[in-house]
Each structure stands twice: as C-alpha cells, then as structure tokens.
C-alpha positions as CSV (number, residue, x, y, z in Angstrom):
1,X,151.9,72.3,70.7
2,X,153.6,75.1,70.4
3,X,152.0,77.5,69.1
4,X,149.2,76.8,71.3
5,X,151.3,77.6,74.3
6,X,151.8,80.6,72.7
7,X,148.6,81.8,72.6
8,X,147.7,80.7,75.7
9,X,150.6,82.7,77.6
10,X,149.2,85.1,75.2
11,X,145.9,85.0,76.3
12,X,147.0,84.9,80.2
13,X,149.7,88.0,79.6
14,X,147.1,90.2,78.2
15,X,144.7,89.4,81.1
16,X,146.9,90.8,83.6
17,X,148.2,93.4,81.7
18,X,144.5,94.5,81.4
19,X,144.7,94.0,85.4
20,X,145.5,97.2,87.3
21,X,147.0,97.6,90.8
22,X,144.7,99.5,93.3
23,X,145.9,101.7,95.7
24,X,144.0,101.2,99.4
25,X,140.2,102.4,99.9
26,X,139.8,105.5,98.7
27,X,139.5,107.6,101.6
28,X,139.3,111.8,100.3
29,X,136.9,113.6,99.6
30,X,136.8,114.3,96.2
31,X,136.7,111.9,93.2
32,X,138.2,112.5,89.8
33,X,139.5,111.0,87.0
34,X,141.7,108.1,88.6
35,X,138.8,106.8,90.8
36,X,136.7,103.6,90.2
37,X,134.1,101.9,91.5
38,X,133.2,98.4,91.9
39,X,129.8,96.6,93.9
40,X,129.8,94.2,96.2
41,X,128.0,91.0,96.8
42,X,125.5,92.8,98.8
43,X,125.7,95.2,95.9
44,X,124.9,92.3,93.0
45,X,122.3,91.3,96.4
46,X,120.5,94.4,95.5
47,X,120.8,95.2,91.8
48,X,119.0,91.7,90.7
49,X,116.2,91.4,93.7
50,X,112.5,92.9,92.5
51,X,111.6,95.5,94.4
52,X,114.7,97.1,95.2
53,X,115.4,98.4,99.0
54,X,116.8,101.7,98.0
55,X,115.4,104.5,96.8
56,X,115.0,104.8,92.8
57,X,118.3,107.5,92.7
58,X,120.5,105.3,94.3
59,X,119.5,102.1,92.9
60,X,119.7,103.8,89.5
61,X,123.0,105.2,90.1
62,X,124.0,101.5,91.7
63,X,123.1,99.4,88.6
64,X,125.5,101.9,86.6
65,X,128.1,100.6,88.8
66,X,130.5,98.4,86.8
67,X,133.8,98.2,87.8
68,X,135.3,100.7,85.4
69,X,133.6,103.3,85.1
70,X,135.0,106.7,85.8
71,X,133.1,108.8,87.3
72,X,132.6,111.3,84.3
73,X,131.2,108.3,82.3
74,X,128.6,107.1,85.4
75,X,127.4,110.7,85.2
76,X,126.3,110.2,81.9
77,X,124.5,107.0,82.4
78,X,122.4,107.7,85.2
79,X,122.0,111.5,84.3
80,X,123.2,113.8,87.1
81,X,125.9,116.2,88.3
82,X,128.6,115.4,89.7
83,X,128.2,116.7,92.9
84,X,124.5,114.9,93.4
85,X,126.6,111.7,91.6
86,X,129.1,111.9,93.9
87,X,126.9,112.2,97.3
88,X,125.4,109.1,96.4
89,X,128.5,107.5,95.5
90,X,129.5,108.3,99.2
91,X,126.6,107.0,99.9
92,X,126.4,103.5,98.7
93,X,129.9,102.9,100.2
94,X,128.8,104.0,103.5
95,X,126.0,101.2,103.2
96,X,128.6,98.5,102.0
97,X,127.2,98.1,98.3
98,X,130.0,99.7,96.5
99,X,133.7,99.9,97.0
100,X,135.4,102.8,95.8
101,X,139.1,103.0,95.0
102,X,141.6,105.0,92.9
103,X,144.1,103.6,90.3
104,X,147.5,104.5,90.7
105,X,148.6,105.5,87.1
106,X,152.6,104.8,88.3
107,X,152.3,101.8,89.7
108,X,149.9,100.6,86.5
109,X,152.9,101.2,84.2
110,X,154.6,99.4,85.9
111,X,153.0,96.3,86.8
112,X,152.2,96.4,82.7
113,X,156.4,96.5,81.8
114,X,156.6,93.8,84.8
115,X,153.8,91.8,82.9
116,X,155.4,91.9,79.4
117,X,159.2,90.4,80.8
118,X,156.9,87.8,82.1
119,X,155.3,86.6,79.1
120,X,158.8,87.1,76.8
121,X,160.6,84.5,79.5
122,X,158.0,82.0,79.8
123,X,157.7,82.0,76.2
124,X,161.4,81.0,75.8
125,X,161.2,78.7,78.4
126,X,158.4,77.0,76.7
127,X,160.4,77.2,73.2
128,X,163.5,75.2,75.3
129,X,160.6,72.5,76.6
130,X,159.6,72.0,72.8
131,X,163.1,71.3,71.2
132,X,164.0,68.9,73.9
133,X,160.8,66.8,73.8
134,X,161.3,66.7,70.0
135,X,164.9,65.2,70.1
136,X,163.8,62.5,72.7
137,X,163.6,59.1,70.6
138,X,159.7,57.9,69.7
139,X,158.0,56.1,71.8
140,X,156.8,52.6,70.7
141,X,153.6,51.7,69.5
142,X,152.6,49.1,72.5
143,X,153.4,51.7,75.1
144,X,151.3,54.6,73.9
145,X,148.7,51.4,73.5
146,X,145.4,53.7,75.6
147,X,143.8,51.4,78.1
148,X,140.0,50.7,77.0
149,X,137.8,51.3,79.9
150,X,134.7,49.7,80.3
151,X,131.5,50.9,79.9
152,X,129.5,51.4,82.6
153,X,125.5,50.6,82.0
154,X,122.9,53.0,84.1
155,X,120.7,51.8,86.7
156,X,117.3,50.9,85.2
157,X,116.4,52.5,88.7
158,X,117.4,55.5,87.8
159,X,116.0,56.1,84.2
160,X,112.7,55.4,85.8
161,X,112.9,57.8,88.3
162,X,114.5,60.3,86.1
163,X,111.4,59.4,83.5
164,X,109.1,60.2,86.1
165,X,110.2,63.6,87.1
166,X,110.4,64.4,84.0
167,X,106.5,63.6,83.2
168,X,105.4,65.1,86.1
169,X,106.9,68.5,85.4
170,X,106.0,68.6,82.1
171,X,102.2,67.9,84.0
172,X,102.5,70.7,86.1
173,X,103.4,73.1,83.6
174,X,100.7,72.0,80.9
175,X,98.2,72.2,84.0
176,X,98.8,75.7,84.3
177,X,97.9,77.0,80.8
178,X,96.6,74.6,79.0
179,X,92.5,75.0,78.7
180,X,90.1,72.7,80.4
181,X,87.2,72.3,78.9
182,X,85.0,69.9,81.6
183,X,86.4,71.0,83.6
184,X,85.4,74.5,83.4
185,X,81.5,72.9,82.6
186,X,81.5,71.2,86.1
187,X,82.9,74.3,87.8
188,X,79.9,76.7,86.2
189,X,77.7,74.2,87.2
190,X,78.9,74.5,90.5
191,X,79.1,78.1,90.5
192,X,75.2,77.9,89.0
193,X,73.9,76.0,91.5
194,X,75.3,78.0,94.7
195,X,74.4,81.4,92.9
196,X,70.7,80.4,91.6
197,X,71.4,82.0,88.6
198,X,72.5,81.0,84.9
199,X,77.1,81.3,85.3
200,X,79.4,81.3,82.4
201,X,82.9,81.3,82.1
202,X,85.5,81.0,79.9
203,X,89.4,79.6,79.6
204,X,89.8,77.8,83.0
205,X,93.1,77.3,84.0
206,X,95.1,75.6,87.1
207,X,98.1,77.2,89.1
208,X,99.9,75.3,91.8
209,X,102.2,78.2,92.9
210,X,102.4,79.7,95.4
211,X,99.0,78.1,96.0
212,X,96.5,75.9,94.2
213,X,93.9,78.5,92.2
214,X,91.7,78.2,89.2
215,X,91.5,80.9,87.4
216,X,89.1,81.8,84.8
217,X,88.1,84.6,82.4
218,X,84.7,86.4,81.0
219,X,82.8,85.1,84.5
220,X,78.7,86.0,83.7
221,X,75.9,85.9,86.3
222,X,72.6,85.5,83.9
223,X,71.1,84.7,80.6
224,X,72.1,88.4,79.4
225,X,75.2,88.4,81.0
226,X,74.3,91.8,82.9
227,X,76.8,90.6,86.1
228,X,79.8,90.1,84.8
229,X,83.6,89.8,86.0
230,X,87.2,90.3,83.6
231,X,88.6,87.4,85.4
232,X,88.4,85.4,88.6
233,X,90.4,83.5,91.1
234,X,89.2,80.4,93.1
235,X,92.0,79.3,95.7
236,X,90.7,75.9,96.1
237,X,91.5,72.5,98.0
238,X,93.7,70.3,95.6
239,X,92.3,66.5,96.7
240,X,88.6,68.5,96.1
241,X,89.2,69.7,92.7
242,X,89.0,65.4,91.6
243,X,85.8,64.8,94.2
244,X,82.2,65.9,94.0
245,X,82.3,68.6,95.6
246,X,84.2,71.6,95.1
247,X,85.7,73.2,98.3
248,X,87.2,77.2,97.5
249,X,89.0,79.0,100.4
250,X,88.2,81.9,98.7
251,X,87.2,83.5,95.1
252,X,88.2,86.6,94.0
253,X,86.0,88.5,91.1
254,X,88.0,91.4,89.5
255,X,86.7,94.6,87.7
256,X,83.0,93.6,88.5
257,X,80.4,95.4,86.8
258,X,76.6,95.2,87.8
259,X,73.4,96.5,85.6
260,X,70.3,97.8,86.6
261,X,68.7,94.9,85.0
262,X,70.4,92.8,87.5
263,X,70.3,94.4,90.4
264,X,66.8,92.6,92.1
265,X,68.3,89.8,91.8
266,X,70.9,90.3,94.4
267,X,68.5,88.8,96.7
268,X,68.2,85.3,95.1
269,X,72.3,85.4,94.4
270,X,72.4,86.4,99.0
271,X,70.5,83.1,99.3
272,X,71.1,80.8,101.6
273,X,69.0,77.5,100.5
274,X,70.1,74.6,99.1
275,X,74.0,75.9,98.6
276,X,76.7,73.4,99.6
277,X,75.7,70.4,97.7
278,X,78.6,71.2,94.8
279,X,80.4,73.5,95.4
280,X,81.2,75.4,98.7
281,X,82.7,78.8,99.2
282,X,83.7,80.4,102.4
283,X,85.1,83.5,101.1
284,X,84.5,86.2,97.9
285,X,86.4,89.0,97.5
286,X,84.8,92.1,94.8
287,X,88.0,94.1,93.3
288,X,86.5,97.3,91.4
289,X,82.7,96.8,91.4
290,X,80.6,99.3,89.4
291,X,77.3,99.4,90.4
292,X,74.6,100.6,88.0
293,X,71.8,102.3,89.6
294,X,69.2,104.4,87.9
295,X,69.8,107.9,88.7
296,X,72.8,108.1,91.1
297,X,76.4,107.8,90.7
298,X,77.4,105.6,93.0
299,X,81.5,105.4,93.5
300,X,83.5,101.9,92.6
301,X,84.1,100.5,95.1
302,X,85.5,96.4,97.0
303,X,83.8,94.7,99.2
304,X,83.9,91.4,100.8
305,X,81.8,88.5,101.9
306,X,81.9,85.9,104.7
307,X,80.1,82.8,104.3
308,X,79.1,79.3,106.7
309,X,79.3,75.8,105.6
310,X,75.8,75.8,104.3
311,X,76.5,78.6,102.1
312,X,74.6,81.2,104.5
313,X,76.2,84.9,104.8
314,X,78.1,86.1,107.8
315,X,79.8,89.3,107.2
316,X,79.7,91.6,104.6
317,X,81.7,94.8,104.0
318,X,82.5,97.3,101.6
319,X,84.3,100.5,101.1
320,X,84.8,102.2,98.4
321,X,88.5,102.8,96.4
322,X,89.3,106.5,97.7
323,X,88.4,104.7,100.8
324,X,85.7,108.0,101.9
325,X,82.7,105.6,103.3
326,X,82.7,101.9,104.3
327,X,80.6,100.4,105.6
328,X,80.1,96.5,107.4
329,X,77.1,94.1,108.9
330,X,77.6,91.1,110.4
331,X,74.8,88.8,112.6
332,X,74.8,90.0,115.7
333,X,75.0,87.7,119.0
334,X,74.3,89.6,121.9
335,X,70.3,88.8,121.5
336,X,69.8,85.3,120.0
337,X,66.5,85.3,118.0
338,X,63.3,83.2,119.2
339,X,62.9,79.5,117.2
340,X,62.6,79.9,113.6
341,X,63.5,84.4,113.2
342,X,66.0,85.2,112.0
343,X,69.3,87.8,113.5
344,X,69.3,91.0,113.5
345,X,72.1,92.0,111.6
346,X,74.9,94.9,113.4
347,X,75.8,97.4,110.4
348,X,78.4,100.1,111.2
349,X,79.0,103.1,108.9
350,X,82.0,105.5,108.5
351,X,82.6,108.3,106.4
352,X,85.1,111.1,106.0
353,X,85.0,114.2,103.7
354,X,82.0,112.1,101.9
355,X,79.1,113.4,100.0
356,X,76.0,111.2,99.9
357,X,75.0,110.2,96.4
358,X,71.9,111.2,96.1
359,X,69.7,114.8,97.9
360,X,71.5,118.3,97.7
361,X,75.1,117.2,98.3
362,X,75.8,117.8,101.7
363,X,79.6,117.1,102.2
364,X,79.9,115.4,105.5
365,X,83.5,115.4,107.0
366,X,82.7,112.8,109.1
367,X,80.0,110.4,109.3
368,X,79.1,107.4,111.7
369,X,77.0,105.4,113.0
370,X,76.1,101.9,114.3
371,X,72.7,100.6,113.8
372,X,70.8,97.4,113.9
373,X,68.9,95.8,110.7
374,X,66.0,92.9,111.6
375,X,63.4,92.3,109.4
376,X,63.1,95.2,106.8
377,X,64.0,97.9,108.9
378,X,68.0,99.1,109.1
379,X,67.3,101.7,112.4
380,X,71.0,103.8,113.5
381,X,70.1,104.9,117.4
382,X,73.0,107.6,117.1
383,X,74.6,108.7,114.5
384,X,77.4,111.4,115.0
385,X,78.5,113.7,112.1
386,X,81.0,116.7,111.4
387,X,79.6,119.4,108.7
388,X,79.6,123.4,107.7
389,X,82.6,123.7,110.1
390,X,79.9,122.2,112.9
391,X,78.9,119.1,114.6
392,X,75.9,117.3,114.5
393,X,74.1,113.9,116.0
394,X,70.9,112.2,115.7
395,X,69.0,108.9,114.5
396,X,67.6,107.1,111.1
397,X,65.4,105.0,110.4
398,X,64.8,102.7,107.2
399,X,62.3,100.8,105.6
400,X,62.7,98.3,102.8
401,X,60.4,97.2,100.5
402,X,59.1,94.0,101.0
403,X,56.6,91.7,99.9
404,X,53.6,92.7,102.4
405,X,54.3,96.6,100.8
406,X,52.0,96.3,98.1
407,X,53.4,99.5,96.3
408,X,57.0,98.5,97.1
409,X,58.5,101.8,99.0
410,X,61.5,102.9,100.5
411,X,60.8,105.1,103.8
412,X,62.7,106.9,106.1
413,X,62.5,109.2,109.3
414,X,65.6,111.0,111.1
415,X,65.7,113.8,113.8
416,X,68.3,115.5,113.6
417,X,70.6,118.5,115.4
418,X,73.2,120.9,114.4
419,X,75.6,122.7,116.6
420,X,77.7,125.8,115.2
421,X,77.5,124.6,111.7
422,X,78.3,128.1,109.7
423,X,74.8,128.8,107.5
424,X,76.9,130.4,104.8
425,X,78.1,126.2,103.8
426,X,74.4,125.3,104.1
427,X,72.8,128.1,101.7
428,X,75.6,127.6,99.2
429,X,74.3,124.1,99.1
430,X,71.2,124.9,97.7
431,X,71.4,128.1,96.1
432,X,73.9,131.2,94.6
433,X,71.1,133.2,94.5
434,X,71.3,134.9,98.3
435,X,74.5,134.8,100.6
436,X,73.8,134.5,104.7
437,X,76.2,134.9,107.4
438,X,76.8,133.4,111.2
439,X,76.8,130.4,112.7
440,X,73.5,128.6,113.1
441,X,71.8,125.9,115.3
442,X,69.8,123.7,114.2
443,X,66.9,121.0,115.0
444,X,64.5,119.1,112.9
445,X,62.8,116.2,112.1
446,X,62.6,114.3,108.4
447,X,60.7,111.8,106.7
448,X,61.0,110.4,102.7
449,X,59.2,108.5,101.1
450,X,59.6,107.1,97.0
451,X,59.7,103.9,95.0
452,X,63.3,104.3,93.6
453,X,66.6,105.1,96.1
454,X,67.2,107.9,93.4
455,X,64.5,110.1,94.2
456,X,64.4,109.1,97.8
457,X,65.4,112.7,98.5
458,X,63.2,114.3,95.9
459,X,60.3,115.5,98.0
460,X,61.1,115.4,101.8
461,X,58.8,116.5,104.5
462,X,60.9,118.4,107.1
463,X,59.9,120.6,109.8
464,X,62.2,122.0,112.6
465,X,63.4,125.6,114.2
466,X,66.5,127.6,113.7
467,X,68.3,130.1,115.1
468,X,71.5,132.3,113.3
469,X,73.9,134.9,115.3
470,X,76.3,137.1,114.1
471,X,75.9,138.0,110.9
472,X,74.0,139.3,107.4
473,X,72.0,138.9,104.7
474,X,72.1,140.2,101.2
475,X,69.7,141.0,98.6
476,X,68.1,143.0,100.5
477,X,68.4,146.6,103.2
478,X,65.4,146.4,105.9
479,X,66.6,149.6,107.1
480,X,66.7,151.3,103.9
481,X,63.2,150.2,102.8
482,X,61.9,152.0,105.4
483,X,63.6,155.1,105.1
484,X,63.5,154.9,100.8
485,X,60.4,153.0,99.6
486,X,61.0,151.4,96.7
487,X,64.5,150.9,97.2
488,X,66.5,147.2,96.1
489,X,69.3,145.3,97.2
490,X,71.8,145.8,99.9
491,X,72.8,143.9,103.3
492,X,69.9,143.4,106.3
493,X,72.9,142.7,109.3
494,X,71.4,140.8,112.6
495,X,72.9,139.9,115.7
496,X,69.9,137.3,116.1
497,X,67.8,135.8,113.4
498,X,66.0,132.9,113.6
499,X,62.2,130.9,113.8
500,X,60.7,127.8,112.3
501,X,60.6,126.5,109.0
502,X,58.7,123.2,107.4
503,X,59.5,121.6,103.8
504,X,57.0,119.9,102.1
505,X,55.3,120.2,98.2
506,X,58.7,121.7,97.0
507,X,57.6,124.9,99.1
508,X,60.0,126.2,102.0
509,X,58.0,128.0,104.9
510,X,59.8,130.2,107.6
511,X,57.6,131.6,109.9
512,X,57.5,133.2,113.2
513,X,60.5,134.7,112.2
514,X,62.2,136.9,114.1
515,X,65.3,139.1,113.4
516,X,67.1,141.5,115.9
517,X,70.5,144.1,114.4
518,X,71.3,147.0,116.5
519,X,68.3,149.4,116.8
520,X,66.5,147.5,113.7
521,X,63.8,144.2,114.9
522,X,61.2,142.6,112.1
523,X,59.2,139.6,112.2
524,X,57.2,138.0,109.6
525,X,56.9,134.8,107.1
526,X,58.4,133.8,104.3
527,X,57.4,131.6,101.5
528,X,59.7,130.0,98.8
529,X,59.0,127.7,96.3
530,X,61.9,125.5,95.3
531,X,63.5,124.8,92.1
532,X,62.0,128.5,91.0
533,X,63.1,130.9,93.7
534,X,60.0,133.1,93.7
535,X,58.9,134.6,97.1
536,X,55.9,135.6,98.8
537,X,55.4,136.6,102.7
538,X,54.9,139.6,104.9
539,X,58.2,141.0,106.8
540,X,57.2,144.0,109.8
541,X,60.2,145.6,110.9
542,X,60.4,148.2,113.5
543,X,63.5,150.9,114.1
544,X,63.6,152.0,118.1
545,X,66.2,154.4,119.0
546,X,66.2,157.6,121.0
547,X,66.6,159.8,118.4
548,X,63.6,157.5,115.8
549,X,61.2,155.3,115.4
550,X,59.5,154.0,112.8
551,X,57.1,151.6,111.5
552,X,56.8,149.3,108.6
553,X,54.6,146.4,107.3
554,X,55.7,144.7,103.6
555,X,53.8,142.6,101.5
556,X,57.3,140.4,100.1
557,X,57.2,139.4,96.2
558,X,60.2,138.9,93.9
559,X,62.5,135.7,93.7
560,X,65.4,135.2,96.1
561,X,68.3,137.1,94.3
562,X,66.0,139.8,93.8
563,X,63.7,140.3,96.4
564,X,61.1,143.3,96.2
565,X,59.3,145.1,99.3
566,X,56.3,147.2,99.2
567,X,55.4,148.8,102.0
568,X,51.8,149.1,103.2
569,X,51.3,145.1,102.1
C-alpha cells in the first residue's frame, strides 16, 4: 500500500514539476526563446472544423501551436521565416485563436524546488500513517464481512427498446451500402417507360442523409448504350420507394456523354406522352455534358430541365462550363395558343467572349437576344452584338427540319448591321494574305441551307454593302502602278473605300467599288475565289492634282497575297 502511494505521489510530483509558472499575458513586441503559445477554445474549434474560415497560412500556423513549442520550433514546422511567423501569431492572438505568454525562468526554478520539498514532506507523512496502521490489532472476520448487495433485474422493456434501436441503426447502415437488385430493376423499368428508351444501371444504393436519395452507377440509354452517365442520384420521396410509383424531386446525372448516333433520339426522350404511370420526375440536372455532333467541336456544358406532373418539359437551360454561352427556353404565357395548338416557347441566348463552333470563327465579345420558338421555327427579332471592337444588331430566323420537309434540311436567314468595327480584325478572321485597316460600317442579308448543322455555314449566300474610312490596303500601290507599270507590292492609303459585295458559289464579288485617298481616285469590280484566293476584275484609277493628271485601266489577276495589275486591261 505504501509503495502504491509512493508511486502515486511521485507521479503527481512529476506533473507538478513539469508545469511552469506563467507570467502575465505577453505584451512585448518581440518573441524570444522564452515565449510559449497555446490555443484557446476558439482556436481548437477552428482547427477541427472543415472547411477552415482562416486563410491557409494562418490555419497552418494555428494547427502547429501545441502549448510548448517555442518560436524557433514553430518556424521549422510551418516553414516560415521568424518575422512572418511573428506577424501570423500576433494576428491569431488578436482574433482570439491563441494566447501568447512568456516563461519566467527564475520563477520556474523556484516552483520546481518547492514541488520537490512538498513531495518529501508528503512521503514522510504517508510512511508515518502506514506504521500507525500496522500497530493496530487485526479486525475480526465478522466486522470485515462484506455486505452482499441484491442483484438488480434489468427491465424487459429496456431490453426490447435497446434491441429495436440497434436493429434500426443496423438497417439504416446496411441499406446505404448493400446493393438492392430488385429495386434497381424496378427503377430501370420506370425510367425506361419515362424516357421511351432502354435504360440500364448498376449498383443501386439508398442514402438517407442529409436527405433521402438513390445512388446509381453507369446509367445508360439505348440498346447500344450510346447515351450514358458515370453516376446518378435520384432525390426521392421515401414513402414512394414502397409504392407502385416513384416520386423523384430531382434526378442528377454526372459526366454525361451523348454520341452522334444517339442524338436523333433526343426528341423521343423529350416527348411527354405516356409518362407519369410509374415514375414522376420534377427536375433533371445534367453535369458535364459532352455532346457529339459530327464535324462540330461543342464545349462541355451543364443543363437543367423542369417537368410538370404529366412529364411534359416546361423549362430548359444550358450553360457551357466556361460560362461563355448560355441558353434558356420556357413555355410562353403572353399569348395562349388556340385549343389543340402547341404553346410557343421563349428562347433567351447570351454569350460573352464566345466563338460559334461552326463558321469562320468570328468571335463575339457580347451577344444577346430573345426569340420565339413556335412549331419548327425559332425567330430572334432583335439580336445585339459587340464584335471587332464595334457593335452590331439584326435578326435571325432558323427553320428546323420536320416530317413535311422531304429533304430534312436546316435553313437560316438573317439581316445584320455592323458599325465602327475594325476591318483588320474582320479580314484576319478569313485570311492572313492581305491586310486592311480602318473603321467599317456594313449591312448585309444572309441565308444558308444545309442538311447538317456542321455544314450550315459552308456555302452561305450573302449580299450587302460596306464603307471603310481612314485606312490602308496592303499588297498593291495604285499610284506606283500608274507611274511604273509592272510594279508589285506596296500599299494604297485611302480616306474612303466602299462598295457592294455578294457571296455565293464559293466566290466573293466586290462591285461598284469606290476608293478615294488624297489625289488618288479609283473604282472597279473584283472577284475572289474563296479558298483559292485567285483574283479577277478591272480597276480604273485616276490621279487628280494641280501638278499632274493621269488615268489608267488595269486588268486584275494573281492572288490575294500577290495581286498583278496589267495596264490596259
């Protein structure tokens, strides 16, 4: 007994000896080898919570504070220089995450001596008490007989309650980790009826927290599995899991891939006929959708679809993952349709720093517009754009294929006006073989027809007019050509350059051209074979000045990169 008390006393003395007397709160401006740091309750809470509310560096310093490491040891732990670490520690103290104190060396030594003397006195006292007890007569066995306490019976109700709780907890855990094959088949059948296509999935599990939902892996549509998602979640009404009809508040599909072969079935997926008997879905969220369209590189996007209780889509929205382009469509309510007719849809588009995936690669700084989608036509009466450091506005009508169109072609028509655009940016979009400069105004009407979306802008028909002011044109010097026939290269400056143009059959025709720059006046017509860059046409130029006058007619040939002017046609 004495030995045990001695060990206990020594343990207590070790604890006491290991403690230090701390002076008042650290108020100095420099932290030395006698400074110690301790977390407050607020600091412990911050370290344990995720995510941290502190900046990363402060959180790292706070985590390293352990109540005994000096500043040099902390600097090694967090990898900071002493000045930066001091600044971080002072910030943590001001915010209440740590306390900063200094160890008083002299007081610490004094406290240690006092503790040792107290240990010796206590051991002496314990020894005297043990000797006194040993001299007393042994107590009788009757007095030392222990009282036998009656055993308490555990209530049956408590056992039943505890067992029920254990079973419920076990069921909750198992239902979240054990695949449910029969329910998986039931969900597949319901989704197949809803989407009008074959549906397969695997590894269905149920999660009850924070809200009930079903988890699925490898969700796929079609016999060829050509539309699929790596995983899915069905946020479901729990009671509907045990009824004949699932009620799904939201279905999320992640990493969705739709092949070009599956794309024609999209209209069938969107059809609302025959839905609602086995499953009701209010909303579908598609994350990271990759849509395969032949000949077109579409950026991945996210999408949301909302449905009414009968399974008809009432709103849809999509946005590229880089947020450069977004589109939203919803059923219009301003002018209700006649009985039996389909309500028109309102379509909103918005883009910023966006380049369309088809065409010549014209980039729009800003593009926005609101249109109406009725039957097989989408009409945007007012489109606004900023491009080539200028502005533009116009309209667009898109006609989609229907069963009444035997050729199944896509058609688009547009009228557009551009103001104050930089012509060099426009020209460089199409070719690097020639350079033009100046500010441009342009109006044009365009129409395109194609059987595929990818080839829609390959052979456009365009007519319009343009005017460029205060610029220059490379590759030809008309003044030098008049003075020195056969010369090539150079530059022609102009105050104004304008005319009319048309694009058809892969040919650009410039006619009624007028050029004026200082003493130079010119007019004519030019043809450019698109893709090849070969030139044809006639240019008439004239120099008008008080010193000299000259007129010439040139036949134009060669290429855009190296035009040739032959005087006399």
